[in-house]
C-alpha positions as CSV (number, residue, x, y, z in Angstrom):
1,M,0.4,-0.3,-0.2
2,G,1.1,3.2,-1.0
3,V,1.6,6.8,1.3
4,F,-0.8,9.3,1.4
5,N,-0.6,12.8,1.9
6,Y,-2.6,16.0,2.2
7,G,-1.2,19.5,2.4
8,G,2.2,18.0,3.2
9,N,1.3,15.5,6.3
10,V,0.9,11.6,6.5
11,V,-2.6,10.6,6.3
12,K,-3.5,6.9,7.1
13,L,-5.5,5.2,5.0
14,E,-8.5,5.0,7.7
15,S,-8.1,9.0,8.2
16,I,-9.4,9.8,4.3
17,R,-12.9,9.6,4.4
18,P,-13.2,11.8,7.8
19,L,-11.0,14.4,6.2
20,V,-13.0,14.0,3.0
21,K,-16.2,14.6,4.8
22,R,-14.8,17.4,7.1
23,L,-12.9,19.3,4.3
24,L,-16.9,18.8,1.9
25,G,-19.0,20.6,5.1
26,S,-22.3,20.9,3.4
27,Q,-20.8,22.2,-0.1
28,E,-20.6,19.6,-3.2
29,R,-16.5,20.3,-4.5
30,P,-14.6,18.3,-6.6
31,V,-12.6,15.7,-5.1
32,I,-8.8,15.1,-7.3
33,V,-6.5,12.4,-6.5
34,Q,-2.6,13.2,-7.3
35,G,-0.3,10.1,-7.7
36,D,3.3,10.2,-8.9
37,E,4.5,7.7,-11.2
38,G,5.1,4.7,-8.7
39,A,1.6,5.2,-7.4
40,D,0.0,2.2,-7.0
41,F,-3.5,1.2,-9.0
42,G,-4.8,-0.2,-5.9
43,S,-4.2,2.4,-3.4
44,V,-5.5,4.7,-6.0
45,L,-8.3,3.1,-6.3
46,R,-8.8,2.8,-2.5
47,V,-8.5,6.5,-2.1
48,V,-11.3,7.4,-4.9
49,D,-13.3,4.4,-3.2
50,E,-13.0,6.7,0.6
51,A,-13.9,10.3,-0.8
52,K,-17.0,8.6,-2.7
53,L,-17.8,7.2,0.7
54,A,-17.5,10.7,2.3
55,G,-19.9,11.6,-0.3
56,A,-18.0,13.0,-2.8
57,Q,-19.9,13.4,-5.9
58,S,-17.1,14.0,-8.8
59,G,-13.6,13.7,-9.0
60,S,-10.7,13.9,-10.9
61,L,-7.1,12.5,-11.2
62,A,-4.1,14.6,-11.3
63,T,-1.1,13.4,-13.3
64,E,2.2,14.9,-13.6
65,P,3.5,14.2,-17.7
66,I,6.2,11.4,-17.6
67,S,9.6,12.6,-18.4
68,Q,11.5,11.1,-21.7
69,S,14.5,10.3,-20.8
């Protein structure tokens, strides 16, 4: 499983749902999940699932361009 960060702080997977729920409050906002090129796909899906369970109605995945070396 990967390392999850929010605002520069390490966050445990079980903390993501309450964090997203608190951040959403009563407003509908998109949730953006960003991963680096070493991100495990299963971990990304777990984060997206936790965000949905917290009430996120929309979201997206942010990526960095792959360097051409």
